[in-house]
N, C-alpha and C positions, 0 to 999 in steps of 0.2 A: 492735647496736641490737635491742631486744626486739621480736619480731613479735607484733602484736596481732590479735585476731579481726577487727576492722574493716579492717585492712590486707589480710588474707586475703580478706575479702568483696569489697573493691574490686578486687583483682587477679583474682579469679574472674569478676567481672562484666565486666572489661575484656577478658579473654582466652578465657573459656569453658573453661579448664583445670580439672582436678580440685582439690578442696580441699587434699589433702595435697601435690599437686604445687605448688600456689601457696605453701603454707607452706614447703616446701623451697626454692623459688626465692627467697623473701624472706629466708630464713635464709642462703642462699648469697651473697646480694648485700647483706647488712647492711641490709635494709629499703628499699633503693633501688627505687622502683616501676618506673621506666623500665628499669633494669638487670634487674629480675626478669622483665619482659615479654620482654626480649631473651633471657634465660636459657631461658624456656619455649619461645620460638620456635625457638631453636637446637637444643633437645632434642626438638622435634616435639610438645610437649605442648599448645601453643596452636594451635588450628586456624586462628584468625584473631583479630586484635584487633577486637573487636566495635565498641565505641564508646567515646568518652572520657567514660564515666560513664553512669549510667542516665538515661533520659528520664523525668522525673517532674513537671516544672513544667507548669502549665496556661497558657492564654492564647490569643493569635491571631497568625498571620502574615497580613499584608494587603499588597497591591501595587496600584499604579496606573500607567497608561501614558497619555501625552498625545501625540496626533498621530504616533504610531509612533516618536517621537524621544527623548522624555524619560520616564523611568520611575523609580519608587522602590519599595522593599520594606522593611517594618519587622516587627519582632517585639516585641510587648508582652505581658508575663507577668502572670498573676494566680495566686493561691494555689489556687483551685478551678475546676473545669470549670463549675460553676454560674454563677460570675461571668463566665467567658469567653463564656457564652451570653446574658449580660445586655445589653439594648439600649443602656443608658447606657455600658457598657464598650466595646461595639462602635463606638459613635459616637465615643468618645474615640480608639480605635485608628485610625478613619478620619481624624480630625483630625491624628493623629501622622503618618499616611501623607502627607497634604497638606503638612504641615510638611516632611517629607523631600523632597517634590517641589520645594519652594521653597528649600530650604536651600543655603547655601554652605559649611556646616561640613564638615570633613574627618574629624572624630572625634566620639565621643559626648560628651566634655566640652564641646566647642564647641557641639554641637547642643543640649545641655541648657541652655546659657546664652543661647540665642537668644530673641528676643521671640516669644511664643506667637502662632501664626497667628490664633487666634480672639479674642485680647485682648492687644494689644501692651504693655499696662501691666504684664504679668507675663512671666516666663521660662517656657520649657518645663518646667523643673524645678518651678517654683511651680505650674504648671497640674497637673502630676502629683501634687504634694503635696495639692492641693485635691481631686483626684479620689479619692485614697486615703481622705481624710476622709469623702467622700460615700459611697463604696462599702463602706468598712469592712474592706478587705483590703489586704495589701501588694501593690502593683503595681510593675512595673519596665519601663521602656523599654529593652530590652536591646541592640538593634542596628538599624542601617539601612544601606542601600546606595542610591546614586543613579547612574543612567546617563544621559548625554546623548550621543546617537548621530547620526552622519551617515547611518546605514543604516536599520535597523529593530530595534525592541525589542518583545518580547511578554512577557506575564505569564501565569502559570498558578497557580491556587490549588486545592489538593487537600484533601479531607476537611473542608470548611467552615472552613479556616484552619489546619489542622494542618501542612501543608507549603505553601510558596510558592516559586516559581521565576521569575527573570527570565532571558531569553536575548537576547543582542544579536548581530546579524549585520551584516557589511558587505555591502551589496547595492545594485546600481544599478537594481533593479526592486522596487517595493513594491506588491503587489496582494493580493487575497484568498488566492490559492494560496500565495504566499510567507508570508503571515501564518499560514496553516494549517500549513504546513511547520514554521515555527518554534514554533508552539504544540505540535505533536507532539514536537518536540525537547525542549521544556520539560517535557512529560509524561514523556519518557524520563529526564530529569534527576531529576524527582520520584521516579520508580519505582526507578531504578538507582543513584542517588547517586554519580556519578563525582566524582573529585577534580580532574581536569584536563580542558581542552578537547581537547588533543592531546598527543602525545608530545613535541612541541617545548617544552612547558611543564615537563616533568619534568627536574629538576636532575640533574647528574652525581653529586652527593652522594647523592641519593635512590637512584639506580641502583646506586652502589657499595655503599651500605648494604644494599639488598635482596639484592644478589649475595652479600654476606657471610652474610646470614641463610640464603639458599637453599643456599649451599655447606655450611654447618653441618648443615642439615636433610638434604641429599642424602647426606652422608658418614655421618650417624647411621643413615639408613635403608638405605644400600647400602655397608657398610664394605668389601666385597670388590671393588667395581667400580673399574677404573682411572681415573686423573684425566681422560683425554680423554673418556670416557663421562660422567663426572660433569659436565664442562664443558658438554656437549651438553644434559644434563638441566637444568642451570641456565638456559641460554639459552631452552629451551622453557618452563620454569616462569615465567621473567621475562616472556616475551612474553605468556603467558596472563594474568599479573597486570596487565600494561599494557592488555590488551584489556578488563579489568574496570574499571580506574580512569580510563581516558581515554575521554571521551564519544564522540569520532569513531570510535574503534576498537570500541566496543561493538556487539553484535548489536542491530539495530533491533527493538524489542519488538513492533512491529505487522507486521513482515515479516522473518522469521528468515533469509531469503535475502539480506538486505542488512545492511551495517553502517550506522551513523548517517551516516558520511561519504558512502557511496554513495547513501543516501536523499536527502541534501541535494543532492548533485550531480545526481541524477535530476530533482528538482523544479526546480532552477536551470536545467537544460538545457531542460526543457519550457516554461519561462517566459522563455527568452532572457536569463537573469540571470547576472551574475557575483556569486556569493554565497559567503561564508565565515563560519562560526560563529566569533565573536570572543571571547565572554565569557558566563559564566553565574554567577548567584548562587542558592544553594539554602538556604532557611531551614526548619528543622523545629522546631516549637514545643517548648521545653524541652530542646532538644538539649544533652546534656552537663551538665544541671543535676540534681543530686539533691535532691529536694524535702524529704525527711524521712529521719530515721534510724529504721529499724524494729527489730524484735527478731531479725532474721536474724543479727546479729553474735553474739548470745548463743547461737543455735543452732549457729553455726560453732564457737564456743569449746567448746561441750559435745562436739561430734563430734570436734574436733581435739585434745581433751585439754589445752586451754590453761588 
């Protein structure tokens, strides 16, 4: 398969690896993007897989919580930041959030076909179409999540709607201190972007996959070290990675002497509560969406001699 400049650009954005390294990886893997990422990681060229695509779309993330028990979070996209700041657009996103609070839908298709909360004679999809006609830009209701809890749910919105987080905890005590604790945990999620609540959620498949990657990296970097030393290195690196991607294992950003788990336990003890962080959702506006194709592909082509 011919390797194109746009493919090199995409792989470079995903991995942070050098241009020629990306071109070589794609050539070696016959243009398979996932295999090329694996190739770069195994050869130590990719420091980290940054993101699944450049964040380029505009819009808003909005969340709502009712009585500590029911919460919803939505992302609605627009083409420009100018529209995202428009009062009419913001009012529409608020209505979408209220729709999500009331919905029984389990996926976006069902959500879009529900009766619109502000006018039951039309569907959510029809309301969106009308709003597009009024605002004059392409708009998209991209995703939603809803939580109905027996414990406590809190929401946190960062950057005027750039990032939104819901955190749910099982707890037999709900007071201002518990809410504040969970709000701080939500701020942690916004800042540190964990993938899991705890190690219990990490699949064996993921662990085996990461061990394979780390083994290849360690052998590339330390060709003369014996296998038993390499094994210890892998365990150490895997534990370090888990501390970064598992919320409860992360260093608590407001007190580096504590992990998030220890912080939650401390607040729970102070309030006589049995509290466990159960779930979180983190939405970042435009996450993984490439808004437009610019001239960078041509620049890559010129430099790579394509």
